[in-house]
C-alpha positions as CSV (number, residue, x, y, z in Angstrom):
1,M,22.2,-12.0,70.5
2,N,21.8,-8.5,69.5
3,A,25.7,-8.1,69.9
4,R,26.7,-11.1,68.2
5,R,24.4,-9.9,65.2
6,Q,25.7,-6.3,65.2
7,K,29.3,-7.9,65.2
8,I,28.6,-10.1,61.9
9,A,27.0,-6.9,60.2
10,G,30.0,-5.2,60.8
11,L,32.1,-7.7,59.3
12,V,30.1,-8.1,56.4
13,L,30.4,-4.4,55.6
14,V,33.8,-4.4,56.1
15,A,34.4,-7.0,53.7
16,F,32.0,-5.9,51.0
17,L,32.6,-2.3,51.1
18,P,35.9,-2.0,49.1
19,A,34.6,-4.1,46.2
20,V,31.3,-2.1,45.9
21,L,33.6,1.2,46.1
22,A,36.2,-0.3,43.6
23,F,33.3,-1.5,41.1
24,T,31.9,2.0,41.5
25,V,35.1,3.9,40.3
26,V,35.7,1.6,37.4
27,R,32.2,2.6,36.2
28,W,32.8,6.2,36.5
29,L,36.3,5.8,34.8
30,R,34.8,4.0,32.1
31,A,32.4,6.8,31.4
32,D,34.8,9.2,31.4
33,D,37.9,7.7,29.4
34,G,36.8,9.4,26.0
35,D,34.8,6.6,24.7
36,P,32.7,8.1,21.6
37,Q,29.5,6.3,23.2
38,R,28.0,8.7,26.0
39,A,27.4,7.3,29.3
40,T,23.8,8.8,29.0
41,P,22.3,8.4,26.0
42,P,20.6,11.5,24.1
43,R,17.2,12.5,25.0
44,T,14.8,12.3,21.9
45,V,12.2,15.0,21.4
46,D,9.3,15.3,19.5
47,P,9.6,18.8,17.9
48,A,6.1,19.2,18.0
49,A,5.9,18.5,21.7
50,S,4.8,21.4,24.2
51,D,7.1,20.2,26.9
52,G,10.5,20.8,24.8
53,D,12.9,23.4,25.8
54,V,12.9,24.9,22.2
55,D,10.7,25.0,19.0
56,L,13.0,23.6,16.2
57,V,12.2,24.2,12.4
58,A,14.6,23.6,9.2
59,R,14.6,24.9,5.9
60,F,16.6,24.0,2.9
61,A,19.0,26.8,2.0
62,G,20.8,25.8,-0.9
63,A,23.5,23.3,-2.1
64,A,26.7,22.9,-0.3
65,Q,28.4,22.6,-3.5
66,G,27.2,24.5,-6.4
67,V,25.2,27.5,-7.0
68,D,22.6,28.0,-4.3
69,L,18.8,28.2,-4.6
70,T,18.6,26.3,-8.0
71,F,16.0,23.6,-8.9
72,M,15.2,20.9,-11.4
73,I,11.6,21.6,-12.2
74,N,8.9,21.1,-15.0
75,E,9.5,23.9,-17.7
76,D,6.1,25.2,-17.7
77,R,6.3,25.9,-13.8
78,A,9.5,27.3,-14.3
79,E,8.6,29.7,-17.1
80,A,5.4,31.0,-15.3
81,G,7.5,31.5,-12.2
82,P,6.3,32.3,-8.5
83,P,3.2,34.1,-7.5
84,P,3.6,38.0,-7.4
85,E,3.3,37.8,-3.6
86,I,6.5,36.0,-3.7
87,R,9.4,38.9,-3.3
88,D,12.6,37.2,-2.1
89,C,14.6,34.1,-2.8
90,E,13.9,32.4,1.1
91,R,9.8,32.3,0.2
92,F,10.9,31.4,-3.5
93,A,12.9,28.2,-2.3
94,D,9.7,27.2,-0.6
95,W,7.5,27.6,-3.0
96,A,9.7,25.8,-5.6
97,Q,9.9,22.8,-3.2
98,R,6.0,22.9,-3.1
99,A,5.8,23.0,-7.0
100,G,7.7,20.0,-7.2
101,G,11.5,21.5,-7.7
102,I,14.3,19.2,-6.9
103,P,17.5,21.2,-5.4
104,I,20.2,20.7,-7.7
105,G,23.8,20.1,-6.3
106,F,25.6,17.2,-4.6
107,Q,24.8,17.9,-0.8
108,P,21.7,20.1,0.7
109,S,22.6,22.7,3.3
110,H,19.7,24.1,5.9
111,V,19.2,26.6,8.3
112,L,17.9,25.4,11.5
113,V,15.5,28.3,13.5
114,V,15.8,27.7,17.1
115,H,13.4,29.2,19.4
116,A,13.7,29.0,23.1
117,R,10.5,28.4,25.6
118,R,13.3,29.2,28.7
119,S,16.5,30.9,29.0
120,L,19.1,28.2,27.9
121,D,22.6,27.7,26.5
122,V,22.9,25.9,22.8
123,N,26.4,24.8,22.7
124,G,26.6,22.5,19.8
125,V,24.5,21.3,16.5
126,S,25.0,18.2,14.4
127,V,22.7,17.6,11.6
128,L,22.3,14.1,9.6
129,A,20.2,13.6,6.3
130,V,18.4,10.4,7.4
131,P,16.9,9.0,3.8
132,V,13.3,7.8,3.7
133,A,12.6,6.5,-0.1
134,P,14.3,7.0,-3.6
135,V,12.5,9.1,-6.1
136,P,12.2,8.0,-9.7
137,V,12.5,10.8,-12.0
138,T,10.9,10.2,-15.4
139,E,11.0,12.4,-18.8
140,K,7.0,12.4,-18.6
141,D,7.3,14.7,-15.7
142,G,9.6,17.1,-17.5
143,P,10.8,18.3,-19.8
144,W,13.3,19.2,-17.0
145,V,15.0,22.8,-16.7
146,E,16.9,24.9,-14.2
147,M,14.9,27.4,-12.0
148,A,16.9,29.9,-10.1
149,C,16.5,32.8,-7.8
150,R,18.7,35.9,-7.6
151,D,18.7,38.8,-5.4
152,G,20.5,41.2,-8.0
153,A,19.3,42.2,-11.4
154,P,20.1,39.4,-13.9
155,A,22.7,40.2,-16.8
156,P,21.6,38.9,-20.2
157,T,25.4,37.4,-20.9
158,T,27.0,36.4,-17.7
159,S,27.3,33.1,-16.3
160,P,25.2,32.0,-12.8
161,S,27.4,32.7,-9.7
162,G,27.0,32.9,-6.0
163,E,28.7,29.6,-4.8
164,Q,28.3,29.7,-1.0
165,P,31.4,30.0,1.4
166,S,33.2,26.7,2.5
167,E,33.2,25.8,5.9
168,E,36.7,26.8,5.9
169,D,35.9,30.3,4.8
170,E,33.4,31.2,7.7
171,G,33.4,28.2,10.3
172,H,30.3,26.8,11.4
173,P,27.9,29.0,13.3
174,G,26.2,25.8,14.8
175,D,29.5,24.8,16.5
176,Q,29.4,28.3,18.4
177,P,28.0,28.3,22.0
178,H,24.8,30.3,21.9
179,V,23.1,32.0,24.9
180,L,19.4,32.4,24.4
181,A,16.6,34.1,26.7
182,A,13.0,33.0,27.2
183,G,11.2,33.8,23.8
184,Q,14.6,34.4,21.9
185,T,14.7,33.1,18.3
186,I,17.9,32.4,16.3
187,E,18.7,31.0,12.8
188,L,21.8,28.9,12.6
189,P,23.0,28.0,9.1
190,V,24.3,24.5,9.1
191,Q,26.0,21.8,6.8
192,L,25.1,18.1,6.9
193,R,27.9,16.2,9.0
194,D,29.5,13.3,7.2
195,P,27.6,9.8,8.1
196,Y,31.1,8.1,8.1
197,G,29.7,4.8,6.4
198,H,26.4,5.3,8.5
199,E,23.5,3.8,6.6
200,A,21.9,7.1,6.8
201,E,24.3,8.5,4.0
202,L,22.3,9.9,1.3
203,P,22.4,8.0,-1.9
204,H,23.2,8.9,-5.2
205,G,20.3,10.4,-7.5
206,V,16.9,11.7,-6.1
207,S,15.4,10.9,-2.3
208,D,13.3,12.1,0.2
209,Y,15.0,12.4,3.6
210,E,14.4,14.0,6.8
211,L,16.9,15.7,9.4
212,E,18.2,14.2,12.6
213,V,19.3,17.0,14.6
214,E,21.3,17.0,17.7
215,L,21.4,19.5,20.2
216,E,23.3,20.3,23.4
217,I,21.0,22.2,25.3
218,D,22.5,23.2,29.1
219,G,25.0,20.4,28.7
220,V,22.1,17.6,27.7
221,Y,22.1,16.2,24.3
222,E,18.7,16.2,22.9
223,T,17.7,14.7,19.2
224,Y,15.1,16.2,16.8
225,R,13.7,14.7,13.6
226,L,12.4,17.3,11.6
227,K,10.7,17.3,8.3
228,N,10.2,20.0,5.4
229,G,7.0,21.1,6.7
230,D,4.2,18.7,6.1
231,S,6.5,16.6,3.8
232,Y,10.0,15.2,3.5
233,F,13.2,17.1,2.3
234,R,14.2,16.1,-1.2
235,C,17.7,16.2,-3.2
236,C,19.2,16.4,-5.1
237,G,18.7,17.0,-8.9
238,R,20.9,17.3,-11.8
239,T,20.6,18.7,-15.3
240,T,23.9,18.6,-16.9
241,F,25.2,15.6,-18.7
242,M,28.0,14.8,-21.3
243,G,26.9,17.4,-24.3
244,Y,24.0,18.4,-22.8
245,Q,22.7,21.6,-20.3
246,A,19.3,22.2,-19.7
247,A,17.4,25.5,-20.0
248,R,17.4,27.9,-17.6
249,Y,15.2,30.0,-16.1
250,E,16.5,32.8,-13.5
251,W,14.2,34.9,-11.6
252,N,14.8,38.7,-9.9
253,L,11.9,39.2,-7.6
254,S,12.8,42.5,-6.2
255,P,13.1,45.2,-6.6
256,S,11.4,44.7,-9.9
257,R,10.5,41.5,-11.5
258,S,12.4,40.2,-14.3
259,L,13.6,36.6,-15.7
260,R,16.7,35.7,-17.5
261,H,16.3,32.8,-19.9
262,C,19.0,30.9,-21.3
263,E,18.3,28.3,-23.8
264,E,19.6,24.7,-23.7
265,L,22.9,23.5,-24.9
266,R,23.9,20.6,-27.1
267,Y,27.5,19.9,-27.8
268,A,29.9,17.5,-28.8
269,E,33.1,19.1,-27.2
270,E,33.4,22.3,-25.5
271,P,30.0,23.8,-24.5
272,P,29.3,26.9,-26.9
273,P,28.7,30.4,-25.0
274,P,24.8,30.6,-23.4
275,T,21.9,32.4,-25.6
276,C,20.2,34.4,-22.8
277,T,17.5,37.0,-23.0
278,V,16.2,39.3,-20.3
279,S,12.3,40.1,-20.0
280,Q,10.3,42.2,-17.3
281,R,7.7,40.3,-15.9
């Protein structure tokens, strides 16, 4: 009887083993045939969790198109300027957003600060803005003006300059591989990826959003959701309309503190030359 059972088991194994092997090979080929969907989905990580591979935060760095670190803000706040302890444009940008400033431009850009908790390789960074809610902008919160930070001393007659280099000029630092030792921190300037019709596309006007950041760490994709500190990111303001340009307050914080103020412009055809004054603060 035992011999008969062994013979039957052998026949079953011979009959079904090729089918199992064929099924396994087909599944393997499908996972490796260039399908844009990964066989293993990315792991979603809470940036506040203690068991992650990295500590990750993001900050606003300017508009991808237009003059960087320029905000639409209430005129009283723009004229008063930042507190004396703020001496650089990075901290200026943080203060401006806390004070209700809305970045001006068509698409925001950000800097990712990546701190490695262990030795690891970061081989790719992808950032998507995920809208949270539209933000109504009304005149009762104004009058709205432009406020900017400049690293150099402002000139009384020159126009604002300093557009950020395009992706074609310098490439994407986030696309380059990075080898980090345990405890090492790097900063990666990144642009938002095109959502390609995804529902996460930022709408026209002002809206709150958070960042969906995807990192490839040691060959494994991890997804993070990041806010702007305790609040959401916010974009995108506008102060130029047909026949109108809002007043502009341009702060220089170092080595001496000065303010360049340009009056608002109203015109029918071509805009007139700006009327600007510089004062020490």
